[in-house]
C-alpha positions as CSV (number, residue, x, y, z in Angstrom):
1,M,-6.3,-5.8,-20.1
2,P,-3.4,-3.4,-19.4
3,I,-3.6,-0.7,-22.2
4,L,0.3,-1.1,-21.9
5,P,2.2,-3.6,-20.3
6,C,4.0,-3.2,-16.8
7,E,7.7,-2.0,-17.3
8,P,10.0,-2.6,-15.0
9,D,10.0,-0.6,-12.0
10,I,13.4,-1.7,-10.9
11,F,16.9,-1.8,-12.5
12,P,18.8,-4.4,-12.1
13,A,16.1,-6.8,-10.9
14,D,18.3,-7.4,-8.5
15,L,19.6,-3.4,-6.9
16,L,17.6,-4.6,-3.8
17,D,18.9,-7.8,-2.8
18,E,21.2,-8.1,0.5
19,H,23.5,-9.2,-0.7
20,I,24.0,-7.2,-3.4
21,L,24.7,-3.8,-1.5
22,A,26.4,-4.9,1.2
23,E,29.6,-3.3,0.3
24,D,28.3,-0.7,-2.6
25,R,29.5,2.7,-1.2
26,T,27.3,4.1,-4.2
27,P,24.8,7.2,-3.0
28,W,21.4,6.6,-3.0
29,W,19.5,10.3,-5.1
30,V,15.9,10.9,-5.0
31,L,14.9,12.7,-8.0
32,Y,11.4,14.3,-8.3
33,T,10.3,14.5,-11.7
34,M,7.7,16.5,-13.6
35,S,4.6,15.9,-13.9
36,R,3.2,12.3,-15.1
37,R,7.6,11.7,-17.0
38,E,8.2,8.9,-14.0
39,K,7.7,6.2,-16.7
40,H,9.5,8.1,-19.3
41,L,12.3,8.8,-17.1
42,M,12.8,5.2,-16.2
43,R,12.4,3.8,-19.7
44,R,15.6,6.6,-20.3
45,L,17.4,5.0,-17.3
46,V,17.0,1.4,-18.2
47,A,18.7,2.4,-21.9
48,A,21.4,4.1,-20.2
49,E,21.8,1.3,-17.6
50,I,21.2,3.5,-14.8
51,A,20.4,1.8,-11.6
52,F,17.2,2.9,-10.5
53,Y,13.6,1.7,-7.9
54,A,10.3,3.3,-8.8
55,P,7.1,0.8,-7.4
56,L,4.4,1.1,-9.5
57,V,1.1,-0.6,-8.8
58,N,-1.4,-1.9,-11.0
59,R,-5.0,-0.3,-10.7
60,R,-8.1,-1.5,-12.2
61,K,-11.0,0.4,-13.3
62,R,-14.0,0.2,-15.5
63,S,-13.9,2.7,-18.9
64,P,-17.0,4.5,-19.7
65,G,-17.9,1.5,-22.1
66,G,-17.6,-1.2,-19.6
67,R,-14.4,-2.5,-20.0
68,L,-12.2,-3.4,-17.0
69,R,-8.9,-1.5,-17.8
70,T,-5.3,-2.2,-15.7
71,T,-3.1,0.4,-15.6
72,Y,0.4,0.8,-13.9
73,T,0.5,3.8,-11.8
74,P,3.8,4.7,-9.7
75,L,3.2,4.1,-5.9
76,F,4.8,7.7,-4.9
77,P,3.4,9.7,-7.7
78,S,6.8,12.1,-8.7
79,Y,9.4,10.1,-7.7
80,V,12.3,7.8,-8.6
81,F,15.1,6.8,-6.2
82,L,18.4,7.0,-7.7
83,H,21.4,4.4,-6.8
84,A,23.9,6.2,-9.4
85,D,27.8,7.9,-8.9
86,D,28.5,11.3,-9.8
87,E,28.3,11.1,-13.7
88,Q,25.3,9.0,-14.0
89,R,23.7,11.2,-11.8
90,R,24.2,14.4,-14.4
91,A,22.7,11.8,-17.5
92,A,19.1,11.5,-15.1
93,L,19.1,15.1,-15.3
94,A,20.0,15.5,-18.9
95,T,16.5,13.1,-19.5
96,Q,14.7,17.1,-19.3
97,C,12.0,15.0,-16.6
98,V,13.6,15.6,-13.9
99,S,12.9,18.8,-11.7
100,R,14.8,18.5,-8.3
101,C,17.6,16.0,-7.0
102,L,17.2,15.6,-3.6
103,N,20.7,14.5,-2.1
104,V,20.4,11.2,0.8
105,P,21.6,11.4,4.1
106,D,21.2,8.5,5.6
107,A,21.0,5.6,2.5
108,A,21.0,2.6,5.1
109,G,17.2,3.9,6.4
110,L,16.2,4.3,2.6
111,L,17.3,0.9,1.9
112,H,15.4,-0.5,4.6
113,D,12.4,1.3,3.8
114,L,12.8,0.5,-0.4
115,R,13.1,-3.4,0.8
116,Q,10.2,-3.1,2.8
117,I,7.8,-1.2,0.5
118,R,9.0,-3.7,-2.3
119,R,7.9,-6.7,0.1
120,L,5.1,-5.5,0.7
121,L,4.6,-5.1,-3.3
122,E,5.4,-8.4,-4.0
123,S,2.7,-9.8,-1.5
124,A,-0.1,-8.6,-3.5
125,A,-2.6,-7.7,-0.4
126,P,-4.2,-4.0,-1.3
127,L,-2.3,-1.0,-0.7
128,T,-3.5,2.0,0.5
129,L,-0.8,5.0,-0.3
130,E,-0.4,7.1,3.0
131,T,0.7,10.9,2.2
132,Q,0.1,11.9,5.7
133,L,1.7,10.1,8.2
134,E,1.0,9.8,11.6
135,P,2.3,9.2,15.3
136,G,1.4,5.4,15.7
137,R,2.7,2.4,17.9
138,R,5.2,0.4,16.1
139,I,4.4,-3.1,15.6
140,R,6.6,-6.2,13.6
141,V,4.9,-9.3,12.1
142,C,5.3,-12.0,13.4
143,S,3.2,-14.3,10.9
144,G,1.8,-14.4,7.1
145,A,2.4,-13.5,3.8
146,L,4.6,-10.1,5.6
147,I,6.3,-11.7,8.6
148,G,9.1,-9.4,9.9
149,L,8.1,-6.3,7.9
150,E,7.8,-3.3,10.9
151,G,5.8,-0.2,10.3
152,T,3.2,1.7,12.6
153,V,0.0,0.5,13.6
154,L,-3.3,3.3,11.5
155,R,-6.5,3.3,12.5
156,R,-8.9,3.8,9.0
157,H,-12.6,3.2,8.8
158,G,-12.7,0.4,11.5
159,Q,-9.8,-1.6,10.3
160,R,-6.2,-2.2,11.5
161,R,-3.4,-1.0,9.0
162,L,0.1,-1.3,9.4
163,L,2.1,1.7,7.6
164,V,5.3,0.8,6.1
165,A,7.3,4.6,5.3
166,V,9.5,5.8,3.1
167,E,10.6,8.6,6.2
168,F,12.8,10.3,3.3
169,L,9.6,11.2,1.7
170,Q,7.0,11.1,4.6
171,Q,5.2,8.8,2.5
172,G,4.2,5.0,2.8
173,A,1.6,2.5,2.0
174,S,-0.4,0.3,4.4
175,V,-2.3,-3.1,4.4
176,Q,-4.6,-4.6,6.6
177,I,-3.5,-6.5,9.1
178,E,-5.0,-9.1,11.6
179,D,-3.7,-7.9,15.5
180,C,-3.1,-11.9,16.3
181,A,-0.2,-11.6,13.6
182,V,1.9,-8.5,14.9
183,E,4.0,-8.0,18.4
184,P,4.8,-4.3,19.4
185,I,8.4,-3.0,19.1
186,D,10.2,-1.5,22.0
């Protein structure tokens, strides 16, 4: 049983849909929150109806008494991706949850990376947070639930993994893949 129910990690729910943002010129911002304030900021943004994305993953651990606990933690701790005009950005900064606001020079690249992260999370495959990106061979998944995702090949503990990164943050998530499910990108 979860300690608290999972809250929305995206607002509005169709924020990352292809057809929604095709012609939208609203800028993207990356908010760096104060320590452990991501969910509080997310609640305030939903109340103010300001668009954001902050991917959450569930973590299952046993309590000292042996009970299985589920918590929902940010995939990228202290980061919230904000899709807002300047007035909405100032409203987000006024929440007292934000330490820094970073301008995103390549909004299209960030949007592509966020869509891939969203698909990876929706696949429900076990993820590993990757905080230090490494150079590797670029690949595309050609079969299975993750078809179409692009990323980099990593080797961890004898496993081949697909790293899907948010280049702006130099962080990402990786998932185990089979050799036959991928093809190299030239």
